[in-house]
LOFIMAR-517338 format. One record per residue (C-alpha): residue in three letters; x, y, z; chain. Coordinates in steps of 0.02 Angstrom, whole numbers. Example, Ala and Ser with C-alpha at 12.3 -4.5 7.8 and 13.67 -1.06 7.14 Angstrom:
// LOFIMAR-517338
    aa        X        Y        Z   ch
   Ala      615     -225      390    A
   Ser      684      -53      357    A
//
This chain:
// LOFIMAR-517338
    aa        X        Y        Z   ch
   Arg     6110     4532     6131    A
   Ala     6069     4436     5974    A
   Glu     6222     4324     5990    A
   Asp     6163     4260     6160    A
   Ala     5986     4234     6094    A
   Leu     6052     4137     5944    A
   Glu     6155     4024     6057    A
   Ala     6007     3993     6172    A
   Leu     5890     3952     6028    A
   Glu     6014     3833     5948    A
   Arg     6038     3747     6116    A
   Phe     5848     3733     6136    A
   Glu     5829     3652     5965    A
   Arg     5972     3534     6001    A
   Asn     5895     3479     6166    A
   His     5710     3478     6122    A
   Gly     5703     3472     5933    A
   Pro     5642     3608     5817    A
   Asn     5466     3676     5824    A
   Pro     5377     3819     5734    A
   Glu     5405     3943     5875    A
   Ser     5592     3910     5888    A
   Ala     5611     3923     5698    A
   Tyr     5518     4089     5698    A
   Arg     5624     4156     5841    A
   Leu     5783     4099     5754    A
   Gly     5726     4191     5600    A
   Thr     5695     4353     5693    A
   Thr     5861     4340     5782    A
   Leu     5957     4307     5622    A
   Arg     5869     4452     5536    A
   Ala     5917     4566     5681    A
   Met     6097     4511     5655    A
   Gly     6089     4557     5470    A
   Arg     6089     4376     5410    A
   Lys     5933     4395     5303    A
   Ser     5953     4244     5189    A
   Glu     5972     4129     5339    A
   Ala     5822     4213     5420    A
   Gln     5716     4176     5266    A
   Val     5763     3992     5278    A
   Gln     5706     3988     5459    A
   Phe     5542     4076     5417    A
   Ala     5511     3947     5281    A
   Arg     5543     3806     5407    A
   Val     5400     3869     5517    A
   Gly     5267     3809     5395    A
   Glu     5355     3644     5365    A
   Leu     5370     3608     5551    A
   Ala     5190     3659     5584    A
   Ser     5126     3542     5448    A
   Arg     5219     3396     5525    A
   Ala     5156     3431     5702    A
   Ala     5030     3320     5788    A
   Ala     4848     3362     5751    A
   Phe     4817     3435     5924    A
   Gln     4963     3557     5901    A
   Arg     4917     3621     5728    A
   Ser     4792     3751     5787    A
   Ser     4915     3824     5912    A
   Asn     5048     3836     5777    A
   Arg     4940     3942     5660    A
   Gly     4998     4102     5744    A
   Trp     5181     4060     5713    A
   Val     5145     4017     5532    A
   Leu     5056     4183     5506    A
   Arg     5195     4281     5591    A
   Ala     5326     4194     5486    A
   Ala     5229     4229     5325    A
   Leu     5222     4413     5370    A
   Ala     5406     4415     5419    A
   Arg     5453     4343     5249    A
   Leu     5370     4491     5165    A
   Val     5471     4620     5261    A
//
């Protein structure tokens, strides 16, 4: 149910603002829907969002950055 997931993720970002996890999950959802170029954009956003996060959040975002980097290769 990728369409429902996409809608929920877009609503989350609208209400709470984007973060590395939501960008990664948007990327995986878009890729599952066959929208690979849009997915690549979302995976690229993960690193950008993580670098702008507060210092105390950076270490917890490393996992999302690594996952997104691997997802961009596939």
